[in-house]
C-alpha positions, 0 to 999 in steps of 0.5 A: 938192392940188386940191379935190375938185370939181377933181379930178372935173373932171380926173379924171372929166369925160372918162369922161362925154363922149358915153358911156351909163353903167350905173345907179349909174355916177356916183352910187355909183362915181365918186361915192366913188371920187374920196375915195379917190382923193384919200387915195391922192394924198396918201399917194402910193400908186401905181396898181398897189398900188391894183389890187393892194388891189382884187384881194385883196379881190375874191378874198376877197369872192368866198370869202366868199360860199361861206358863210352869209349874213352871210358873203355881205353881207360878201362883196359888200361887198369886191366893192364894194371891188374895184369901186371900185378899179378906179376909183380906180387909174385915177384915180390913174394920170391924176393922176399923168401929168398931174402928172409924178409918177412913171412909170405902168407897162403893168404896172398895164393887165395887172393890171387886165385880169386883175382884170377878167376872173378877179374877176367870174366867181370871185364869181358862181361863188362864190355859184352854189356857195354857194346851190345845196345849199339853194335850193328849187327845181330845182338843176339849174337853178340849176348850169346857169344860174350856169355860163352866167352865169359863163362868160359875164362874161369873154367880154363883157369880151373882146368889147370888146377883140376888134377892137383884137386883130384889127387888130394881130394880123392887119390891120396885118401884111398889109392888102393880104391883106384886102377894103378896109375900108367908107369912113367914110360907109358905113352901119354895118348894126347901127346901122341896125337899131337906128335901125329899132327905135328904140321898143325902145331903152330896153328892151333897154338896161335888159336890157343893164344885168344885164352890168354888174358893179357891177349884179349886185354890188348885186343880189345883195347886195340879195337876201342883205340881204332873205334875211337880214331876211325869213325868208320868202325863205330859203333863198336864194330871192332870190339863187338866182332872180337867178342864174337870170335872170344864166343866161339874160340874159347868155348872150343877150347873148353871143349878141347881140354875137357877131352884132353883132361878126360884121357890124361888124367891118369898121367897127370895125376901119376906125375903130382904123386911121382913129385910130390907124394911118397908113400 
């Protein structure tokens, strides 16, 4: 079998090329995932088995965060296992493809998408319901912001696949019905705005980190740990305030993405057409 370093190069390297990744992606997600992938390859586990195990961890973890603090910490750890499984199933699938070690089925992609759509909002809903009765401030605010944060997570996932869906469902069937797509050298209006306000880029990037599910789980884990070790933060002061913050920031990111998507959709569909479709 390849060494761990070789596996990283073969299965992970392209994930970093030309992409901005959230905090902890390399060290706390891809870092440990390769060791689990190595174990999975050695024991001939399939990507679908790994995905299903991750979904089970996610469901149990989302259930545990409803209960007392020790269970909440255990739930957050299981959600971390869910996040790692999402990396391991892809790495295992790429290895099987490269080494021609069995088929990789679209059912696995389907399960993976279900995992992303169901587990994050289920976890955040479990957290909100588990702390709302003991939150020391206005519980109505916590309820509304928790609901907004929960509903925002699946949209943020779906947003990235809207352009391919529109391309396949609408444009590819009757391209003659639509206005001509912009040329490759025609500037993206949102890119121009980003360029104009580049001094704010780092601040905006920092805010956008909060939409990454790993960061949400990590911050909630730290808040649970703080509440169980420091009585001054009980009952659920840290986790409750974090949910309120998420319930404000995540809907704002949804609104931002919706506006960006409206102005960028022709450019995004053009990119897909140029890359994948010849007619």
